[in-house]
C-alpha positions as CSV (number, residue, x, y, z in Angstrom):
1,M,-0.9,-11.2,-20.5
2,L,-2.9,-8.5,-21.9
3,A,-3.5,-7.1,-25.7
4,Y,-4.5,-3.6,-26.7
5,I,-5.6,-3.0,-30.5
6,V,-5.0,0.7,-30.8
7,E,-7.1,2.4,-33.9
8,V,-5.6,5.5,-35.1
9,Y,-6.9,7.9,-38.0
10,V,-4.2,10.2,-39.4
11,K,-4.3,13.5,-41.6
12,K,-3.4,12.7,-44.6
13,E,-0.7,15.6,-44.6
14,H,0.9,13.9,-41.3
15,I,1.1,10.1,-42.5
16,E,4.6,10.0,-43.1
17,G,5.5,11.7,-39.8
18,F,3.1,9.6,-38.1
19,K,5.0,6.6,-39.5
20,K,8.4,7.8,-38.6
21,A,7.3,8.8,-35.2
22,T,5.6,5.4,-34.5
23,I,8.3,3.3,-35.7
24,E,10.9,5.2,-33.5
25,N,8.2,4.6,-30.7
26,H,8.3,0.8,-31.9
27,Y,11.9,0.0,-31.7
28,N,12.0,1.4,-28.1
29,T,9.0,-0.4,-26.8
30,V,10.0,-3.7,-27.9
31,K,13.0,-3.3,-25.8
32,E,11.0,-2.7,-22.6
33,I,10.8,-5.6,-19.8
34,G,7.0,-7.0,-19.9
35,N,6.5,-5.9,-23.8
36,Y,6.0,-9.0,-26.2
37,R,4.7,-7.4,-29.2
38,F,4.4,-3.9,-30.5
39,D,3.1,-4.4,-34.2
40,V,2.1,-1.4,-36.3
41,L,-0.2,-2.0,-39.2
42,Q,-1.4,0.7,-42.0
43,S,-4.5,-0.1,-43.9
44,K,-4.2,-0.6,-47.7
45,K,-7.4,1.0,-48.2
46,D,-7.0,3.8,-46.3
47,L,-3.4,5.3,-45.6
48,G,-4.4,7.5,-43.0
49,H,-5.8,4.4,-40.9
50,F,-3.0,2.5,-38.6
51,T,-3.7,-0.1,-35.9
52,L,-1.1,-0.7,-33.1
53,Y,-1.2,-4.4,-31.8
54,E,0.4,-4.3,-28.5
55,V,0.8,-7.5,-26.0
56,Y,2.0,-6.9,-22.5
57,E,3.1,-9.1,-19.6
58,S,0.6,-7.6,-17.1
59,E,-1.0,-4.2,-16.2
60,D,2.1,-3.0,-14.6
61,A,4.2,-3.5,-17.9
62,V,1.5,-1.2,-19.5
63,S,1.8,1.5,-16.8
64,A,5.7,1.1,-17.0
65,H,5.3,1.6,-20.7
66,K,2.9,4.9,-20.6
67,E,6.0,6.7,-18.4
68,T,8.8,6.2,-20.8
69,P,10.3,8.9,-22.6
70,H,9.8,7.2,-26.0
71,Y,6.0,7.1,-25.3
72,L,5.6,10.5,-24.0
73,K,7.4,12.1,-26.9
74,W,5.5,9.5,-29.5
75,R,2.3,10.9,-27.9
76,E,3.0,14.7,-27.9
77,T,4.3,14.4,-31.3
78,V,1.3,12.9,-33.0
79,A,-1.5,14.4,-30.8
80,E,-2.4,16.9,-33.2
81,W,-1.6,14.8,-36.6
82,M,-4.9,12.6,-35.8
83,V,-8.3,13.2,-37.3
84,A,-9.6,12.0,-33.7
85,P,-8.5,10.6,-30.6
86,R,-7.1,7.1,-30.8
87,K,-9.2,4.4,-29.4
88,G,-7.6,1.7,-27.5
89,I,-9.3,-2.1,-26.7
90,K,-8.1,-3.8,-24.1
91,Y,-8.1,-7.7,-24.6
92,D,-7.3,-11.0,-22.4
93,V,-5.0,-13.3,-24.2
94,I,-6.5,-16.5,-24.3
95,T,-3.4,-18.2,-26.3
96,P,-0.6,-18.6,-26.3
97,K,-0.4,-18.7,-22.5
98,D,3.1,-17.1,-22.6
99,A,5.4,-15.3,-24.8
100,G,7.2,-18.4,-25.6
101,Q,4.4,-19.9,-27.5
């Protein structure tokens, strides 16, 4: 299992549009085989700061996600709304060891 924490800073005028597009991406991503979590978090201090917390079964599941129509649509839709390119950091999951824990 592996996790990604993706930091996104969104221009003020696009915050609501970003939320809508990201929620749509979330609902489709959590249906994917190999996806265990896709949380969308918004900072209380800076409303334009979002964190996406994603957990996948494997690198293959991540690769498959990045080829889905809903991810490609999200990526294209939100690209110009960001203050800077999103930053993702990959982590190994230490515990829980499987999706059922």
